[in-house]
C-alpha positions as semicolon CSV with decimal commas, in nm:
position;residue;x (nm);y (nm);z (nm)
1;M;36,416;20,729;6,029
2;P;36,453;20,366;5,902
3;V;36,303;20,281;5,564
4;L;36,060;19,990;5,569
5;S;36,136;19,699;5,338
6;D;35,876;19,597;5,079
7;N;35,802;19,279;5,277
8;I;35,732;19,472;5,598
9;R;35,524;19,726;5,408
10;G;35,320;19,448;5,250
11;A;35,275;19,272;5,585
12;L;35,153;19,593;5,751
13;L;34,909;19,656;5,466
14;M;34,779;19,298;5,490
15;M;34,730;19,332;5,865
16;G;34,550;19,662;5,807
17;A;34,329;19,499;5,544
18;M;34,235;19,209;5,772
19;C;34,160;19,448;6,060
20;A;33,941;19,656;5,828
21;Y;33,751;19,355;5,691
22;T;33,687;19,224;6,044
23;L;33,571;19,566;6,165
24;N;33,335;19,572;5,865
25;D;33,202;19,236;5,981
26;A;33,156;19,369;6,335
27;F;32,962;19,672;6,211
28;M;32,740;19,451;5,995
29;K;32,677;19,214;6,287
30;S;32,585;19,513;6,505
31;L;32,313;19,602;6,254
32;A;32,149;19,259;6,283
33;D;31,895;19,364;6,546
34;E;31,784;19,679;6,362
35;I;31,827;19,640;5,985
36;P;31,729;19,335;5,772
37;L;32,019;19,149;5,611
38;F;31,927;19,228;5,249
39;Q;31,867;19,596;5,320
40;A;32,212;19,619;5,482
41;I;32,379;19,434;5,191
42;F;32,212;19,659;4,935
43;L;32,295;19,991;5,100
44;R;32,653;19,891;5,184
45;G;32,696;19,766;4,829
46;L;32,592;20,098;4,677
47;G;32,885;20,271;4,846
48;A;33,128;20,000;4,736
49;V;33,006;20,011;4,373
50;V;33,043;20,390;4,350
51;F;33,394;20,370;4,490
52;L;33,501;20,088;4,256
53;V;33,360;20,267;3,949
54;V;33,569;20,573;4,036
55;M;33,873;20,354;4,101
56;C;33,831;20,174;3,766
57;K;33,806;20,508;3,585
58;V;34,118;20,643;3,756
59;L;34,318;20,327;3,679
60;G;34,183;20,298;3,323
61;Q;34,031;19,956;3,398
62;L;33,670;20,029;3,305
63;R;33,663;19,828;2,984
64;F;33,447;19,540;2,867
65;T;33,631;19,388;2,568
66;F;33,729;19,049;2,706
67;P;33,707;18,705;2,544
68;A;33,389;18,508;2,615
69;R;33,589;18,260;2,824
70;D;33,707;18,534;3,059
71;W;33,358;18,680;3,085
72;G;33,232;18,335;3,183
73;L;33,494;18,315;3,458
74;V;33,412;18,670;3,576
75;I;33,045;18,570;3,602
76;L;33,137;18,245;3,781
77;R;33,353;18,439;4,026
78;T;33,071;18,686;4,083
79;A;32,832;18,398;4,156
80;G;33,079;18,271;4,415
81;E;33,103;18,620;4,566
82;I;32,725;18,652;4,585
83;G;32,682;18,312;4,750
84;G;32,975;18,371;4,985
85;T;32,834;18,708;5,098
86;Y;32,489;18,567;5,166
87;F;32,608;18,259;5,356
88;F;32,878;18,445;5,548
89;L;32,659;18,733;5,663
90;T;32,373;18,498;5,754
91;A;32,614;18,301;5,973
92;L;32,767;18,620;6,112
93;F;32,427;18,762;6,211
94;N;32,353;18,445;6,410
95;M;32,688;18,316;6,543
96;P;32,983;18,445;6,746
97;I;33,207;18,648;6,515
98;A;33,520;18,457;6,623
99;N;33,364;18,119;6,537
100;V;33,263;18,235;6,190
101;S;33,607;18,387;6,132
102;A;33,779;18,067;6,249
103;I;33,580;17,854;6,003
104;L;33,671;18,094;5,719
105;Q;34,042;18,041;5,795
106;V;34,014;17,700;5,629
107;L;34,006;17,872;5,289
108;P;34,375;17,815;5,196
109;L;34,315;17,445;5,256
110;S;33,988;17,426;5,060
111;V;34,137;17,621;4,768
112;A;34,442;17,391;4,757
113;L;34,215;17,084;4,758
114;A;33,983;17,226;4,490
115;A;34,281;17,323;4,272
116;A;34,405;16,965;4,289
117;L;34,063;16,816;4,210
118;F;33,948;17,054;3,935
119;L;34,264;17,218;3,798
120;R;34,490;16,914;3,837
121;E;34,744;17,111;4,034
122;P;34,991;16,884;4,218
123;L;34,906;16,798;4,579
124;G;35,165;16,602;4,776
125;W;35,094;16,381;5,075
126;R;35,218;16,647;5,320
127;R;34,971;16,911;5,206
128;L;34,693;16,652;5,174
129;S;34,758;16,545;5,533
130;A;34,751;16,909;5,645
131;I;34,416;16,958;5,467
132;I;34,265;16,654;5,640
133;V;34,389;16,770;5,981
134;G;34,264;17,123;5,908
135;F;33,914;17,000;5,830
136;C;33,921;16,804;6,156
137;G;33,993;17,139;6,321
138;V;33,682;17,281;6,153
139;L;33,476;16,998;6,308
140;L;33,606;17,103;6,650
141;I;33,485;17,458;6,582
142;I;33,144;17,345;6,456
143;Q;33,100;17,065;6,714
144;P;32,819;16,880;6,533
145;G;32,585;16,716;6,784
146;G;32,734;16,911;7,076
147;A;32,554;17,150;7,309
148;D;32,720;17,450;7,143
149;F;32,638;17,341;6,787
150;S;32,468;17,604;6,570
151;A;32,290;17,517;6,247
152;Y;32,428;17,843;6,111
153;S;32,772;17,678;6,106
154;I;32,647;17,512;5,786
155;Y;32,605;17,860;5,639
156;A;32,968;17,937;5,727
157;L;33,073;17,619;5,543
158;G;32,856;17,729;5,251
159;A;33,053;18,055;5,249
160;V;33,379;17,856;5,237
161;A;33,251;17,657;4,938
162;C;33,141;17,970;4,750
163;V;33,461;18,164;4,816
164;T;33,662;17,858;4,708
165;L;33,469;17,862;4,378
166;R;33,544;18,235;4,350
167;D;33,918;18,185;4,400
168;I;33,938;17,889;4,160
169;A;33,767;18,100;3,891
170;V;34,031;18,370;3,944
171;R;34,309;18,116;3,889
172;R;34,166;18,030;3,546
173;M;34,124;18,395;3,442
174;S;34,375;18,549;3,202
175;R;34,600;18,827;3,331
176;S;34,447;19,074;3,085
177;V;34,134;19,104;3,302
178;P;34,189;19,396;3,546
179;S;34,150;19,300;3,912
180;V;33,960;19,615;4,012
181;F;33,711;19,563;3,728
182;V;33,654;19,205;3,847
183;A;33,586;19,339;4,196
184;L;33,343;19,595;4,052
185;V;33,142;19,327;3,871
186;A;33,129;19,124;4,191
187;A;33,018;19,429;4,390
188;V;32,739;19,493;4,139
189;G;32,629;19,129;4,173
190;V;32,626;19,139;4,552
191;T;32,443;19,473;4,554
192;G;32,190;19,324;4,311
193;L;32,138;19,034;4,553
194;G;32,068;19,283;4,831
195;G;31,835;19,483;4,608
196;V;31,627;19,182;4,501
197;G;31,619;19,038;4,853
198;S;31,517;19,370;5,005
199;L;31,202;19,371;4,791
200;F;31,069;19,088;5,007
201;V;31,148;19,232;5,350
202;E;31,009;19,530;5,534
203;W;31,265;19,809;5,527
204;Q;31,352;19,957;5,862
205;P;31,431;20,324;5,926
206;F;31,784;20,412;6,028
207;T;31,864;20,557;6,365
208;T;32,170;20,775;6,408
209;L;32,357;20,474;6,550
210;S;32,259;20,228;6,276
211;G;32,341;20,488;6,009
212;M;32,688;20,532;6,159
213;Q;32,733;20,154;6,176
214;L;32,643;20,114;5,808
215;A;32,877;20,399;5,714
216;G;33,151;20,234;5,919
217;A;33,093;19,897;5,749
218;T;33,111;20,059;5,404
219;G;33,422;20,261;5,489
220;F;33,612;19,968;5,635
221;L;33,511;19,744;5,343
222;I;33,653;19,997;5,096
223;F;33,971;20,048;5,300
224;G;34,014;19,671;5,332
225;Y;33,993;19,628;4,958
226;I;34,251;19,902;4,890
227;A;34,489;19,769;5,154
228;S;34,462;19,404;5,044
229;V;34,525;19,488;4,679
230;S;34,820;19,710;4,776
231;A;34,961;19,444;5,009
232;M;35,003;19,194;4,726
233;R;35,199;19,452;4,525
234;F;35,466;19,480;4,793
235;G;35,708;19,208;4,893
236;D;35,679;18,834;4,846
237;I;35,341;18,665;4,857
238;A;35,491;18,393;5,077
239;F;35,587;18,655;5,336
240;V;35,269;18,863;5,315
241;A;34,997;18,594;5,288
242;P;35,028;18,447;5,643
243;F;34,935;18,785;5,790
244;R;34,579;18,716;5,669
245;Y;34,533;18,528;5,996
246;T;34,535;18,863;6,177
247;S;34,160;18,864;6,114
248;L;34,106;18,577;6,358
249;L;34,287;18,758;6,640
250;V;34,087;19,076;6,574
251;A;33,763;18,874;6,564
252;L;33,845;18,720;6,904
253;V;33,906;19,063;7,058
254;L;33,593;19,217;6,903
255;G;33,387;18,916;7,008
256;V;33,481;18,969;7,372
257;V;33,485;19,349;7,385
258;V;33,186;19,433;7,163
259;F;32,959;19,128;7,171
260;G;33,054;18,956;7,496
261;E;33,129;18,631;7,309
262;W;33,413;18,390;7,372
263;P;33,454;18,054;7,191
264;N;33,472;17,745;7,408
265;A;33,793;17,543;7,448
266;L;33,712;17,302;7,162
267;A;33,643;17,586;6,918
268;L;33,966;17,763;7,017
269;T;34,161;17,440;6,971
270;G;34,002;17,391;6,629
271;G;34,093;17,746;6,531
272;V;34,457;17,689;6,627
273;I;34,465;17,367;6,422
274;V;34,311;17,537;6,116
275;V;34,559;17,826;6,131
276;A;34,859;17,595;6,184
277;T;34,767;17,369;5,892
278;G;34,694;17,673;5,674
279;L;35,037;17,818;5,748
280;F;35,198;17,481;5,671
281;T;35,011;17,464;5,339
282;L;35,130;17,815;5,244
283;Y;35,485;17,714;5,338
284;R;35,474;17,400;5,122
285;E;35,324;17,588;4,825
286;T;35,602;17,847;4,852
287;K;35,870;17,579;4,853
288;L;35,716;17,414;4,547
289;R;35,702;17,746;4,357
290;I;36,067;17,814;4,437
291;R;36,165;17,461;4,331
292;N;35,972;17,490;4,002
293;R;36,143;17,820;3,919
294;M;36,482;17,656;3,971
295;V;36,409;17,363;3,734
296;P;36,500;17,435;3,368
297;D;36,206;17,442;3,125
298;R;36,335;17,144;2,925
299;I;36,336;16,926;3,237
300;R;35,984;17,025;3,346
């Protein structure tokens, strides 16, 4: 039996993670007609928090002695996670799952642009051109002013902005802050959002089906987290990262099979453009990292 290389193992784990996250989204979207958004966020979050507490204890990462600067970044990242969850799920409850997923694929581009603007990371004309073209692809997905335009597309863009803030905060964080602990703090924040929001909505009783859907969402969310963390520990990031786009393919299939949704030709074209420019940006960033490693420190 052939032994899988670390790169292939990492790619398979990343594909599994993206499938799990998208299935979580599908389960949450299925709950939209029965369970209020904040109630669903709160109850799903409870399961995630319990799991992450156990995981932190097992890995020895449940500690709180970090510098004030890192705590500030952890809180900033959590704020981004809270905002991203609210905007994303609001859009997901009211838009085709493939359209929302396609808009979220612009994240590598938005993070690269934000890193250049706020962290002064270098951004050459090739990547800048790819970012501009990628955002044009997003306009094709959203189609402002068109017959298929949904105001909830703005919520999806809000999710992009919040997740970009989250990822930029992570880049500034010192390596001494454990990743699972950061995820736990974020999960507590998101669950708190659901708890506060659910005070102002009328809770709905669970049917057998909606209970199974919530359990499925929680299970796939937990599996997605484990798989995505594990994926980045195998192989090269440059090889593994492009497999994130598996989520868009899964979203297209689920949209047709489960929800009877299919994006129009413009939205599909925009999705292809966003993915292509995102892959190009990852390729350019990889080349730059390799080049920087090859330049002696005294020359840099």
